C-alpha positions in Angstrom: 0.0 0.0 0.0 1.1 3.6 -0.6 2.8 5.1 2.4 1.7 8.6 1.7 -1.8 10.0 1.4 -2.6 11.4 -2.1 -4.0 14.9 -1.7 -3.7 16.1 -5.3 -3.9 13.5 -8.1 -2.9 16.2 -10.6 0.6 16.3 -9.0 2.7 13.7 -10.8 4.9 13.4 -7.7 1.8 12.0 -5.8 -0.1 10.2 -8.6 1.4 8.8 -11.8 1.4 5.9 -14.2 4.1 4.0 -12.3 2.0 4.1 -9.1 -1.1 2.9 -11.0 0.9 0.0 -12.6 2.4 -1.0 -9.2 -1.1 -1.1 -7.6 -2.5 -3.2 -10.4 0.4 -5.6 -10.4 0.2 -6.0 -6.6 -3.5 -7.0 -6.9 -2.8 -9.4 -9.7 -5.1 -7.4 -12.0 -2.8 -7.2 -15.0 -2.8 -10.1 -17.3 0.4 -11.2 -19.0 1.4 -8.6 -21.5 -1.2 -6.0 -20.4 0.4 -2.7 -19.5 -1.2 0.7 -19.1 0.5 3.4 -21.2 -1.5 6.5 -20.1 -4.4 7.6 -17.9 -6.9 10.5 -17.7 -8.5 12.0 -14.6 -12.2 12.8 -14.6 -13.5 14.8 -11.6 -16.7 13.4 -10.2 -19.3 14.9 -7.8 -19.0 13.7 -4.2 -20.2 14.7 -0.7 -17.6 15.1 2.0 -14.8 14.0 -0.3 -13.1 14.4 -3.6 -13.6 11.7 -6.2 -12.0 11.0 -9.6 -12.5 8.4 -12.3 -9.1 7.3 -13.6 -9.5 6.1 -17.2 -6.6 3.9 -18.4 -5.2 3.4 -21.9 -3.4 0.2 -22.8 -1.0 -0.7 -25.5 -3.0 -3.1 -27.5 -5.6 -5.1 -25.6 -5.8 -4.8 -21.9 -7.3 -8.2 -21.7 -9.2 -8.5 -18.4 -7.4 -5.6 -16.8 -9.6 -2.7 -15.6 -10.1 0.1 -18.0 -10.8 2.6 -15.2 -10.4 3.0 -11.5 -12.1 5.1 -8.8 -10.0 7.4 -6.6 -11.5 8.8 -3.4 -9.8 11.5 -1.3 -10.9 12.6 2.2 -9.2 15.2 4.2 -9.8 17.0 7.4 -12.8 14.9 8.4 -14.0 13.4 11.7 -14.3 9.8 10.6 -10.9 8.4 11.4 -9.5 5.4 9.6 -12.6 3.2 9.6 -13.3 3.4 5.9 -9.7 2.4 5.0 -10.1 -0.5 7.4 -13.4 -1.4 5.8 -11.8 -1.9 2.4 -8.5 -3.3 3.5 -8.7 -5.1 6.9 -12.1 -5.9 8.3 -13.0 -8.6 5.7 -9.5 -9.3 4.3 -9.3 -12.8 2.7 -13.1 -13.4 3.0 -15.0 -14.6 -0.1 -18.0 -13.0 -1.6 -17.8 -9.8 0.4 -20.1 -7.2 -1.2 -17.4 -4.5 -1.2 -15.6 -3.0 -4.2 -12.0 -4.3 -4.7 -9.4 -2.0 -3.2 -6.1 -1.5 -5.1 -4.5 0.9 -2.6 -5.3 2.9 0.5 -3.5 5.1 3.0 -4.6 6.9 6.2 -2.7 9.7 7.8 -4.8 11.5 10.4 -7.0 13.2 9.4 -6.8 12.4 5.7 -6.9 9.2 3.6 -7.2 8.0 0.0 -8.7 4.9 -1.6 -8.0 3.5 -5.0 -11.0 1.3 -5.8 -12.7 -0.8 -8.4 -14.7 1.5 -10.7 -18.3 0.4 -10.9 -19.6 3.4 -12.7 -20.5 1.5 -15.9 -22.4 -1.3 -14.2 -23.8 0.1 -10.9 -25.7 3.1 -9.5 -26.6 4.4 -6.1 -30.3 4.2 -5.1 -31.2 7.8 -4.2 -33.8 8.1 -6.9 -34.9 4.5 -7.1 -38.1 3.1 -5.5 -37.1 0.0 -3.5 -38.6 -3.3 -4.6 -38.9 -6.5 -2.6 -36.2 -8.2 -4.7 -33.9 -5.2 -4.0 -34.6 -5.4 -0.3 -33.9 -9.1 -0.2 -30.6 -8.6 -2.1 -29.4 -5.9 0.3 -30.5 -8.2 3.2 -28.4 -11.0 1.8 -25.4 -8.7 1.3 -25.7 -7.4 4.9 -26.0 -11.0 6.2 -22.8 -11.9 4.4 -21.0 -8.9 6.0 -22.4 -9.7 9.5 -21.6 -13.4 9.3 -17.9 -12.8 8.9 -17.7 -10.6 12.0 -20.4 -12.2 14.2 -20.3 -12.7 17.9 -17.5 -11.9 20.3 -15.0 -14.1 18.5 -15.8 -12.6 15.0 -15.7 -9.0 16.3 -12.4 -9.4 18.1 -10.9 -11.3 15.1 -11.6 -8.2 13.0 -9.7 -6.1 15.5 -12.6 -4.5 17.4 -13.7 -4.4 21.0 -17.1 -5.8 21.7 -19.6 -3.1 22.7 -19.8 -2.6 26.4 -21.5 -0.2 28.9 -19.0 2.5 28.4 -19.4 2.5 24.6 -23.1 2.4 24.8 -23.2 5.3 27.2 -21.0 7.3 25.0 -23.4 6.7 22.1 -26.4 7.5 24.2 -24.8 10.7 25.6 -24.2 12.0 22.1 -27.8 11.2 21.1 -29.3 12.9 24.2 -27.8 16.2 23.0 -30.5 16.3 20.4 -33.5 15.1 22.4 -34.6 18.4 23.9 -33.9 20.5 20.8 -36.0 18.1 18.7 -38.9 18.2 21.2 -38.6 22.0 21.3 -38.7 22.2 17.5 -41.9 20.2 17.2 -43.8 21.5 20.3 -46.0 23.9 18.3 -47.2 21.3 15.8 -51.0 21.0 15.6 -50.9 17.4 16.6 -49.4 16.0 19.7 -48.6 12.5 18.4 -45.1 13.1 17.2 -44.1 14.9 20.4 -45.7 12.3 22.7 -44.3 9.4 20.8 -40.8 11.0 20.7 -40.9 11.8 24.4 -41.8 8.2 25.2 -39.0 6.8 23.1 -36.4 9.2 24.5 -37.5 8.4 28.1 -37.7 4.6 27.9 -35.7 3.3 24.9 -32.2 3.9 26.3 -33.0 1.5 29.1 -34.2 -1.1 26.6 -30.8 -0.8 24.9 -29.0 -1.3 28.2 -31.1 -4.4 28.8 -30.3 -5.8 25.4 -26.6 -5.2 26.0 -26.7 -7.3 29.2 -28.8 -10.0 27.7 -25.9 -11.9 26.2 -27.4 -12.1 22.7 -24.9 -12.0 19.8 -23.8 -8.7 18.2 -22.1 -8.1 14.8 -19.8 -5.6 13.2 -22.3 -3.4 11.5 -22.2 -0.9 8.6 -24.2 1.8 10.4 -25.2 4.0 7.5 -27.2 1.9 5.0 -28.7 4.9 3.2 -29.7 4.7 -0.5 -26.4 6.4 -1.5 -24.3 3.8 0.1 -26.0 0.9 -1.6 -24.9 0.2 -5.2 -27.2 -1.9 -7.3 -26.9 -3.0 -10.9 -28.1 -0.7 -13.7 -29.5 -3.6 -15.7 -32.1 -4.2 -12.9 -30.8 -7.5 -11.7 -31.3 -7.8 -7.9 -28.0 -9.6 -7.1 -24.6 -7.9 -7.3 -25.2 -5.4 -4.5 -22.3 -3.5 -3.1 -22.2 -1.6 0.2 -19.8 1.3 0.4 -18.7 4.2 2.6 -18.5 2.8 6.1 -17.6 5.9 8.1 -18.8 5.8 11.7 -18.2 8.7 14.1 -16.0 8.1 17.2 -19.2 7.8 19.3 -21.0 5.4 16.9 -21.8 1.8 17.8 -19.5 -0.1 15.5 -20.9 -3.4 16.6 -24.5 -3.9 17.7 -27.5 -5.9 16.8 -27.3 -7.1 13.1 -30.9 -6.0 12.1 -30.0 -2.4 13.0 -28.6 -2.1 9.4 -31.9 -3.2 8.0 -34.0 -0.9 10.2 -31.8 2.0 9.2 -32.4 1.2 5.6 -36.2 0.5 5.8 -37.5 2.7 8.6 -35.5 5.8 7.9 -35.5 5.8 4.1 -38.6 3.9 2.9 -42.1 5.3 2.9 -44.2 3.5 5.5 -46.5 1.8 3.0 -43.5 0.2 1.2 -41.8 -0.7 4.5 -45.0 -2.4 5.8 -45.3 -4.4 2.5 -41.8 -5.7 2.4 -40.1 -5.6 5.8 -41.0 -9.1 7.1 -39.9 -10.7 3.8 -36.7 -8.7 3.9 -36.0 -9.7 7.5 -36.7 -13.3 6.7 -34.2 -13.2 3.7 -31.7 -11.7 6.1 -32.2 -14.4 8.8 -32.2 -17.3 6.3 -29.0 -15.9 4.7 -27.3 -15.7 8.2 -28.2 -19.4 8.7 -26.8 -20.3 5.3 -23.6 -18.4 6.0 -23.1 -20.4 9.2 -24.6 -18.3 12.0 -26.3 -20.8 14.3 -26.7 -18.8 17.6 -29.5 -16.5 16.5 -33.2 -17.1 16.4 -36.0 -15.7 14.2 -37.7 -14.4 17.4 -34.5 -12.4 18.4 -34.2 -11.1 14.8 -37.7 -9.5 15.1 -37.0 -8.2 18.6 -33.7 -6.7 17.6 -35.2 -5.1 14.5 -37.9 -3.4 16.6 -35.3 -2.3 19.2 -33.0 -0.8 16.6 -35.8 0.7 14.6 -36.5 3.0 17.5 -32.9 4.3 17.2 -34.3 6.1 14.1 -35.7 8.7 16.5 -32.1 9.3 17.6 -31.0 9.9 14.0 -33.7 12.6 13.7 -32.6 14.1 17.0 -28.9 14.1 16.0 -29.8 16.6 13.3 -31.2 18.9 16.0 -28.0 19.3 18.1 -26.6 22.1 15.8 -29.1 25.0 15.5 -28.1 25.6 11.8 -28.6 21.9 10.9 -31.8 21.8 12.9 -33.2 24.5 10.5 -31.5 23.7 7.2 -32.0 19.9 7.5 -35.6 20.0 8.8 -36.8 18.7 5.5 -34.8 15.5 6.1 -35.1 14.9 9.9 -38.8 15.7 10.0 -39.5 13.1 7.3 -37.4 10.6 9.2 -39.2 11.3 12.4 -42.5 10.8 10.7 -41.4 7.4 9.4 -40.1 6.4 12.8 -43.4 7.4 14.4 -45.3 5.3 11.9 -43.1 2.3 12.8 -43.7 3.0 16.5 -47.5 2.6 15.9 -47.2 -0.3 13.5 -45.1 -2.4 15.9 -47.0 -1.4 19.1 -43.8 -0.1 20.6 -45.5 1.6 23.5 -46.3 -1.9 24.9 -42.9 -3.3 24.0 -41.0 -0.6 25.8 
């Protein structure tokens, strides 16, 4: 791997053809006789990073060698090295992992770069795509594959992580509590009292439910933590399989391992309209559970899957509250957190969470 972070790919001292060839050779991606002779950078749009498509030119046929690469640069952020580890360490040597190939990566606090497989021709994100049942099941299977490799205390520790404990959980809850009162204040003048009452109930009682789940002894998994439509890449040709999960970037207070279904509740409760979520969620959860069993997870029950899904779905109230900590974000992002809160409230009613809490 490169020992220096690339900050300016237009600087030939940082990024050049020799570097590209070395990365491709190291990964075994150059067939005999294939050799790139030139490259061209194309700037791409990206949030919280800089991204480039690196188009390669070969002398003659490149064979099966890639004709382009994806370069991502992050500098000055608050995410640490977790994304670098996601692509290079957490699932190293594992088969069938739904993550793009990584040709090179380097982290030097607070910056890093990633040179990845370019999926632009075959895949798209899902910001403007209505989820289908087949899509939901495919994402569930991809998540089950990720979780199965880092499942339970042994799997989490083997990946180099500490298993979540009371200290980590309290750090997470303390960060979330910063947004509770600002959110309730922001919605107090609404004509209906349902959102305020439901939110107050969750904020008062749900942290205790998380503490009880922590002490129950049920298995946890290394989770993605941000399964939003932009971090799910699906095939442009409409085939359900071939899902990729990208951009694992937890904050230092995030729960990096927790109940596996939390990744599914994040996807379905926060981002799907309630009608679609109601129609698909049990089938998607079943696909997740069956895939876990297929991938060798034997210490988890269907009943606990449902219970953990309900528990983690109520954390969607916390996601909405987290947007309310900063006064500027509370105002500017109200269009987002208000919709997320509405969806979380619908789930609370659908799953009779008042009784469960």
